[in-house]
N, C-alpha and C positions, 0 to 999 in steps of 0.2 A: 292307365295307371302313370304313363309317364307325365301325364298332363297332371294327376293328382299331386305326384311327386314335385313338380316344380311350383304348384300352389301352395304347398307345405313350407318348401324352401323359401319362397317368396314371403310366405305370411309370417315365418320365423324371422326372417333378416328385417321384415318391417318393423316386429313386435321389437325387437333388439334396438333398431334406430330409433325408435319412438322412445324406448325407457331412456336411452342416452339422451335423447333432446329434453325429457322430462327432469332427468337427472342435474344437467347441465342450466336448465331455467331454474331449479330447486336450488342450486348452488348459487346463481347470481342473487337470486332472493334473498339468501341467508346473508351471504356476504355485504349485499347492499344494505340489510338492515344494522350490520354490524357498522358501516361506514356512516350511516345516519345518525347512531347513537354516539358517535365519538364528535366530538367540539374541535374542530380543527381541519385543515386541508389537506385531504387525503388522495393518494393516487395508488391505483393498483393495476398490473398486468398478471397473468397467469396463462401459461401457453404449456401445450404437450410438450416436451424436449424435443422428441424426434421429428415428430409431424409438423413442427410450429403453427399448431391450430390453437387458436386463440379461445380459452375455457372462462376466462371472464376477464373483463377490463371498464376502467374507470379513471378517467382523468389521466389516460395512459402516455397522453402527447402534452401534456401539462408540464410547465418549468416548475423545480423544485430544487432546495437547498438542499444537497445530497447527501452532507457531514461524509462520514468515512467509506460511503459507498464510491466516492472518487476512487480510491485506492483500487478498485476492479480496471477503470482505464489505466491506472500506473502501471498492474499487472500485465496487462495486455501490451500495452506499450514497450515496456522492459522486456517481454519475453520475444517482442518483434525486433526490436532497434539491439539489445545487446546479447540476447538468448541466454539459456539456461546455465550454461557451462562458463558464462563472463563471471571474472573476479577482479577486487579490487587491488589495486597496488600501492603500498608506502613504500618509497624508494629512499635509501640513505646515499649521501653523497660526503667524501672527504679525501682529503690529501695527506698520504701519511708516509713516511720513511722508515720510520722507526717502529719496531714490532712492540705491540702493545701501547703506543700510543697516537693519539691522533693530535697532529701538528696544525691547529687552524681551529676552523669552525666546522661542525658537525651539522650538514643541512638535512633536513628530514620534510620530504615533499608527499604532501598527503594529495588523495584523489577521490575522497568522499567516502570511504569504507565506513559503512553504519554499523558495523559488529565489534568496534574497539572498545570494548568496556575496559573500565582501569586493571581488571584481572588481563586483559589481553595486551594492553599496554605493557603491563611490567613482563607477560611473556615475552614480547617483542624485545625488550629492552636486554632481557636475560640472553636472548638467542644472540642478538648482538655482540654482547660482551664476551658469549664464550666462542663464536666464531672468530673474532679477531683477537681476544684475549686481551681487551681493552682495560689499561691501569688508568691513564691519564688522558683528558682532553684541553689542550692550551687555550683553546678559544671558546668561541659561544656554541650552544645549541640555537640553531637557527630554524624556525618553524616555518617552512614555505606553504601556506594556506591558501594560495592564490590559484589554485586550479579552479575554486568555485570563485565567483564575484564575492569577495571579502565583506562588502557591506551588505550585501543581501542574507544576513544572518538569520532573520525571520523570513515567513512565507509572505506573499501579498498577502492582504486583507485579514493577517491577523492582529489581534488585539496586542500593542506593544507591552501593557501591562498585566498580561494575563499570565500563566505559569506554561510558557510555550517550550519546546525544544529549539536550541540552538543549532544551526546548520553550517556546515563547513567541509572543506576540504579535509582538516583533521577534526574528526569529530571522536567526543566521550560518548559514548552508547548510554542512554539513560538519563543523561544529565540535562535538567531543565534550570531556566533561569528562576532566580529566587528572589522577590521585592523588586521594588520599581526603579529603573535606572533610566538614565536618559540614553544610554547608549551600551551595548552588550558587544562592540566590535571589538576582537581579538580576544574575548574572555574565552571562548572554546579553544581555539589552538593553544593559548597559554596554559590552561589547565591540563591539557594533554601532555604540554612541553614538563610542567611540573609532575606530573605523574611518571612520566619517563625519567626524567633526572631524580628523582626520589628512589627510584627503582636501581640506577646505576650507583647512586651513593650508596647503597644497601650491599651492592656488589662489591664495594671497595674501590669504586672509579673515582677518582678526583677531578673535579670541573673549576677549572680558574676561572673561567669567563662566565656570562650570563644566558638566561632564556630570553630569547627576542624573535619577533616577528622578521622574516626578511625573504628576498630572493634566492635562488640557487644561480651560482655562476654558471654560464654556458661551457667553459670549457673544463668542468669536473666531471668525472665519469662515475656512474652508479657502483657501489660496492657492495650495495644488499636490497634486497626486495624483501619485503613480507606480502603473503597473498593472502587474500580473505577465503572463506568458505565461496563456493560456487554461488552463482545468484540465485539457483532454483531454491538451496535451502535459505537464503537470505528473503526471497519472495514468501515462501511458506510462513515464516516467522513472520512477517511485516502482516499479511492478510489474517493469520490466526488469533494473534495478540491485539491487532490493529494499531501496530506500532506507528506513529504519527513522524518520530525522528528518522527512522529508516526510510517511511515511504518518500518524505520530503527529500532525502538524500539520493535515493533510487531515481526519483523526479528530476531533479537537477544533472543526473548524470546522462539523460538522454539527450542532453544538449551536444553530447559529440558524434551525434548521427550523420552529419555532414562536415566536421571539420574538428576531430579529436585534439587538435594542438591548440584550439583557441580557449579560452575562459568560459567554464560553463556559467551561463547566468538564467535566470528565470525566463528572460525572453527566448532566449535560445532554445530552453526546454519545452515551453510552450510549442513553438514553432514545430520541435521535432514530433511532438505528442501530435500536434493537429494534421502533420504529413501521414503519420500512421492511423489516425483514428479514421482520416478522410479516405484512406485507400481501404482499410479492412471492414469500414462500417457503413461509409458514403455519408459521414455525417462532416458538417463544417462549422469549425470554431466561430463563435458569434454570431451566427445564423441558427442553428440548430441547438449547441450548448456553449457554455463557457466555464472553462477550466483555468486556474490560475496558481493551483499549487497540486501538489501530489499526494495530500494526505486529508483534504477535507475540511481543514480547521478553516479555511476562508469562507465568509458569507458571500462572496462574490461569485462562487460557483455555483452554477444553475445546469439542470440535466433533467430529463423525464424518465418514468419508469421504462418507456419503451428503448430508451437509448442504454438501459442498463441491462435488457434482455436482449439486445442485439450484441452487446460485448460476450455476454456469458454465453450465448449459443455461438458466437465464433468461436471461442476458447475452446468448445465443446467441439464443434466440427474439426477443428484443427488437433486437438489434443485427447479426444476422446473422454474417457473418464478418469484420466490421469490428472485432468484439470482440478478433480475434486482433492488432490493432494493439496492444493493450493489454499483451500478455503475451509475455514472453521468447521466444527462438527460438533453435534450434542455429546457425542460419544468420548471427546478428547478433551484435553485443556485447551483453553481458548475462549473467546467471548459469547460462545453459542453453548458453551459445555452444560448439560442438564437441566438446559432451558425448556427442551421439550421431550417427550417421553419416547420419542421416536427418532430415527437417525434424518438429520437435515444437515446439507453441507451449505453453508453462507456466510453473507459478509454484512456484519451489522453497521449502523451509522447513529452516532448520536451527538448533539449539540443542544444547546439550551432550548432553541426555537426550532430542533429538527431531530426526526429519528425516521430510522429507515431498515429493512431486513431485504436482502435480494440472495438468492441461490436456488439449489436444487435438491429436491427430495424424491423417493420414490412413494406412491401412495399405498394403502392398504391394499387396494385392487392391481398393485403391482405397475403402475402405469409411471413414468418417469415425467417430472414437470419441473419448469424452469418458471420462478416466480419473482416478482418484485413490488414491495409495498413501502410507499413513502407517505410521512406525514410531515406538514410544518404547519406554523402558527397556532399549536394547541395551548391551550389552558388546562396545564395539570394540577387540578384542584382536588380530584378524588380519585379512587382505584377505577373507577368505570371507564376515566378518560388518559389511565395511565396508556401512552402507545405502546410500549413493550407487549403489556397484555391483549391491546386491540390487535397485534401483529400476530401473538401467539393462537389468538381463538381462530382468526383467518388462516393460519397454517395447519391448526387442527383441523379445521372443516375441510380444508384440502386433502389433509391426509386420508381421512375417514371416507369422503365422499365422492373424490374423483377419481 
C-alpha cells in the first residue's frame, strides 16, 4: 500500500509539473507570435514576483530607449536617498523693525518643490501676509533660484524647441514653455515671482521695488518656511500621472546626497543615482545603462527590460505590497485607468519612437507576476502595429494563462 501510495503521489506531481511546462511553453509560443507580428524592436521579461522564476524572456538584456520607465529608477533612488518623509522647503528672508512693513528686500529661496501650482503660490503669499501682517515692502522681491544650477532649466537630451517643462529651484507646477525661444533662463522663477506678487497686491500689500533674480545675503536669518507635502505623496503623483516636471525636479534633488550645501546640478544628480543603483541593483552607469534625466524625455537614456524588473523586484522586496501605492492602476485615475479589464499596477512609457509598460499583476490563477515590455523603432501605420495594443494583448495573455 505504501509503495502504491508513493507511486500515485509521484505520478500526480509529475503530471502537475508536466502541465506547467506545457502551459509555459504555450505561453512562450503565443507571446512570440505577437512579437513576430509587431513591426518594431521589442523586448519582454516576465517573472514570478515571489520566486523570480523566468516565465518568458526575449531581448531582455538588450538596451532600449525606456521613455518614462526611467521614473522607476527615479522612484527607487528618491526613496533611498531622500526617504518617504522628505519635504521641500521654500524659505523667506527679510530684515524688518517696523510691524507690518518689510524695510528692504524680501528674499525667497527655492529648493525645487515640484508641487507649487499657482494656487499653492497664492496660498504661500496669503500665509506670509497673515503671519507678519505685511502692508508694505520698501525694496524688491528677490528670487533666489540658485539651489539648482539655473542654466540647467531643461533636461539633458531634451529638444529645446519642444513643449518641455521648465526646471528650477522655484518651479510653477504644470507650466510648460510655449513657442520657440533662444533661452528660457529665468523665465520660471520670474513667473513664480509674478504670481506671488499679484497675490500680495490683492491682499493690499504695496511693493515699491521690482521682481528680480538674486542671491540671499548670508547675514539674513530665515523668517518663514513653507513646507511641501511629504515625498511619498509627491512620488505617487509623479508615477501615477507620469509627471515629467516633478520627476525631473526630484531627480535634481538627488544631488544633495553627499553635500546638501552645494548647488544641485545634473552631473551631481547622475552621480548620486549611479551610486544608489550600483549598491541596490549592482548595475554600473555607462556600462549597463545610461540615464541622464529623471523623467525619460531624453533619448540618450538606455536601459534593458531586465534592469526594470530588477528595480521593481528590489522595491517589492524592501517595501512589500506598499510599493503598489506608487504605481498607476487600471482601477483608479492615472495613466493606466481602464486600459485593461483587470487589476494591473504599472508604469507606462511613451515617446514618438518608444513605448513601454512595466509593473505587477495577479493572474487569474492567483499568481503574482512582474513584467516589463519595451518597444522601439516601430512604424505606427495601422492598429495592429499600435504598441499599446501590442502591450495589452500580451498582458491579457499573461493574466489569463500564467
